[in-house]
C-alpha positions as CSV (number, residue, x, y, z in Angstrom):
1,M,100.7,94.1,110.4
2,E,98.4,96.3,112.5
3,Y,94.8,96.6,111.6
4,A,92.4,99.5,112.2
5,T,88.6,99.5,112.4
6,I,86.7,101.7,110.1
7,Q,83.0,102.1,109.4
8,I,81.6,102.4,105.9
9,T,78.1,102.6,104.5
10,V,77.3,100.2,101.7
11,P,74.1,99.0,100.0
12,K,72.4,96.2,102.0
13,D,73.1,93.7,99.3
14,M,76.8,94.2,99.7
15,K,76.9,93.3,103.4
16,T,77.8,89.7,102.6
17,Y,81.1,90.9,101.1
18,F,82.3,92.4,104.4
19,T,83.2,90.6,107.6
20,D,83.9,91.9,111.1
21,N,86.7,89.4,111.8
22,Y,89.2,89.4,108.9
23,S,91.8,86.7,109.6
24,G,93.8,87.1,106.4
25,E,94.0,83.3,106.1
26,S,91.2,82.5,103.6
27,N,92.1,82.7,99.9
28,E,88.5,83.6,99.2
29,E,88.6,86.6,101.5
30,L,91.9,87.7,100.0
31,E,90.4,87.6,96.5
32,R,87.3,89.4,97.6
33,N,89.3,92.2,99.3
34,A,91.7,92.5,96.3
35,L,88.7,92.9,94.0
36,L,87.3,95.6,96.4
37,L,90.6,97.5,96.1
38,Y,90.9,97.0,92.3
39,P,89.0,100.1,91.3
40,Y,91.2,102.3,93.4
41,V,94.4,100.8,91.9
42,Y,92.9,101.1,88.4
43,K,92.1,104.8,88.9
44,K,95.5,105.3,90.4
45,V,94.1,106.4,93.7
46,I,96.4,103.9,95.4
47,S,99.4,102.0,94.1
48,H,99.8,98.3,93.6
49,G,102.4,98.4,96.4
50,R,99.9,100.1,98.8
51,A,97.1,97.7,97.9
52,A,99.4,94.8,98.6
53,E,100.4,96.3,101.9
54,I,96.8,96.7,102.9
55,L,96.1,93.0,101.9
56,G,99.3,91.8,103.7
57,I,100.8,90.2,100.6
58,K,103.7,90.9,98.3
59,K,103.2,93.3,95.4
60,L,104.1,90.7,92.8
61,D,101.6,88.3,94.3
62,L,98.9,91.0,94.0
63,I,99.8,91.7,90.3
64,D,99.7,88.0,89.5
């Protein structure tokens, strides 16, 4: 999977939830990133399939 670099502005207290070197290997990072995507899936801005694609996992794994 290819990755792109983006810049976003977040409150200073949220800085700990973002890293510059996402490896995709840590289950803790995966859970954190899934939780960051959850509001967009919930509001139907993106689909479960697209969120799973962004996270690099299978759709059914994301739903579970």
